[in-house]
C-alpha atoms as one frame of an Amber mdcrd trajectory, in Angstrom:
protein
 114.821  96.424 109.463 117.183  94.085 111.294 117.549  93.684 115.303 114.577
  94.465 117.481 111.260  96.190 117.136 109.984  96.773 120.801 109.589  99.608
 122.888 113.043 101.378 122.394 112.952 101.226 118.800 109.092 101.176 117.482
 108.905 105.212 117.847 111.353 105.537 115.163 110.098 103.410 112.997 106.322
 105.022 113.634 107.827 108.513 112.537 109.619 106.937 109.553 106.085 105.161
 108.348 104.283 108.619 109.009 106.422 110.321 106.952 106.370 108.064 104.021
 102.438 107.471 104.353 102.426 111.701 104.535 104.007 111.535 100.765 102.313
 108.474  99.674 105.297 106.236  99.211 104.136 102.434  99.394 106.278 100.514
 102.190 106.794  96.803 102.229 108.222  96.108 105.579 110.881  92.862 105.452
 111.325  91.343 108.621 113.587  88.381 108.169 116.552  90.164 110.321 114.037
  90.996 113.169 115.379  88.612 116.063 113.180  90.224 118.560 109.419  91.836
 118.623 107.573  92.922 121.833 103.635  94.086 121.723 104.969  97.667 120.932
 106.179  96.597 117.822 103.393  94.202 117.411 100.939  97.153 118.185 102.704
  99.656 115.499 102.651  97.090 112.759  98.902  96.917 113.413  98.656 100.650
 113.687 100.111 100.812 110.125  98.049  98.078 108.886  94.704  99.863 110.152
  96.020 102.924 108.552  96.657 101.476 105.047  93.100  99.769 104.984  91.624
 103.037 106.109  93.481 105.548 103.198  94.874 104.807  99.687  98.457 103.835
 101.321  99.849 100.770 100.845 101.533  98.878 103.441 102.901  95.159 103.418
 104.985  92.964 106.067 107.293  90.452 104.473 109.389  87.808 105.075 108.702
  87.549 108.996 111.362  85.983 111.042 110.598  83.189 113.267 110.506  85.167
 116.351 108.203  87.476 114.500 106.096  85.006 113.193 105.326  83.328 116.977
 104.278  86.691 117.956 101.828  86.945 115.063 100.650  83.475 115.619 100.437
  84.048 119.465  98.443  87.352 119.001  96.384  85.444 116.332  96.953  88.124
 113.399  99.165  85.589 111.203  96.647  86.098 108.550  96.534  89.866 108.835
 100.190  90.664 109.018 101.649  87.393 108.194 102.555  85.350 104.923 100.126
  82.972 105.916
């Protein structure tokens, strides 16, 4: 991904992830080029993480940018979604 993950862009990613999950495709979401993420983006990532935990689907987040990592730390989910 690149650019912003926010209320304007998250719904499109949710639809894509749902299709990939439905077809059983493992997903690794590279967030190195994400320049901004709001609570909608965080919620979407947590929902995808929870869906993976509840099924055989594989969903991981990798290379969180500094902007994304900051949101993870502030929300207290860096151990869940982050590289740490």
